[in-house]
C-alpha positions as CSV (number, residue, x, y, z in Angstrom):
1,M,86.5,83.0,137.4
2,T,87.5,79.7,135.8
3,T,86.0,76.5,136.8
4,A,88.2,73.4,137.0
5,T,86.9,70.6,134.9
6,K,87.6,67.1,136.1
7,T,88.6,64.7,133.4
8,K,87.6,61.1,133.8
9,T,90.0,58.4,132.8
10,L,88.1,55.4,131.5
11,P,89.7,52.0,131.9
12,V,90.8,50.3,128.7
13,V,88.8,47.2,128.1
14,S,90.1,44.7,125.6
15,V,87.5,42.6,124.0
16,D,88.9,39.3,122.7
17,E,86.6,38.1,119.9
18,Y,88.5,34.9,119.0
19,A,87.7,31.4,120.1
20,W,90.7,30.1,122.0
21,F,91.4,26.4,122.3
22,T,93.3,25.4,125.4
23,T,95.7,22.5,125.7
24,E,98.0,21.6,128.5
25,H,100.9,23.2,126.7
26,G,99.3,26.5,125.6
27,S,96.4,28.1,123.9
28,Y,95.8,28.7,120.2
29,R,93.2,30.0,117.8
30,V,92.3,28.9,114.2
31,L,92.2,31.3,111.4
32,K,91.1,30.8,107.8
33,T,93.6,32.3,105.3
34,R,92.7,34.0,102.1
35,F,93.7,31.0,100.0
36,G,91.2,28.7,101.8
37,L,93.8,27.1,104.1
38,Y,93.6,27.1,107.9
39,K,96.4,28.0,110.3
40,S,96.8,28.1,114.1
41,I,98.1,31.1,116.0
42,D,99.3,31.2,119.6
43,K,98.7,33.9,122.2
44,E,101.9,35.8,121.1
45,D,100.6,36.0,117.5
46,N,103.1,33.4,116.2
47,D,102.0,31.2,113.3
48,L,102.1,27.6,114.4
49,I,101.0,25.3,111.6
50,S,98.9,25.4,108.4
51,G,96.6,22.7,107.0
52,L,93.8,22.0,104.5
53,T,91.1,21.5,107.1
54,E,90.3,22.8,110.5
55,E,90.1,19.3,111.9
56,A,93.8,18.7,110.8
57,I,94.8,21.9,112.7
58,H,93.1,20.7,115.8
59,A,94.8,17.3,115.5
60,C,98.3,18.6,115.0
61,T,98.6,21.9,117.0
62,P,98.7,20.3,120.5
63,L,101.6,18.1,119.4
64,H,103.4,21.2,117.9
65,L,102.9,23.1,121.1
66,L,104.3,20.1,123.1
67,A,107.4,20.0,120.9
68,Q,108.1,23.7,121.5
69,Q,108.3,23.2,125.3
70,P,111.7,23.6,126.9
71,D,111.5,20.2,128.7
72,Y,110.5,18.3,125.5
73,D,112.4,15.0,125.4
74,G,112.2,14.3,121.7
75,R,110.0,11.2,121.9
76,Y,108.2,12.1,118.6
77,D,111.4,12.9,116.7
78,L,111.8,9.6,114.9
79,V,112.3,9.0,111.1
80,V,110.9,5.6,109.9
81,G,112.4,4.4,106.7
82,S,114.8,6.2,104.4
83,A,114.7,9.8,103.4
84,I,117.0,9.3,100.4
85,A,115.4,8.7,97.1
86,T,117.5,6.4,94.9
87,P,116.4,6.0,91.3
88,D,116.2,2.6,89.8
89,L,118.4,2.3,86.7
């Protein structure tokens, strides 16, 4: 006589151990790289920006997320001055 054994299926629990910072245009986390720099990563694991300090990442990542939005109007896309370097002879 065989006895049927019931197998239990346990729910998969995902534990997110990162500190996520939320802005109005998305969420990101900050990671320290092996060379001592910092970088921000979004929810889809895309690298956003790199910087020397964590404060610089927190200052620039919300603007970067804003510029990636489909309805971005380009209000921060302005070049002041000249980008051409002319040598003095």
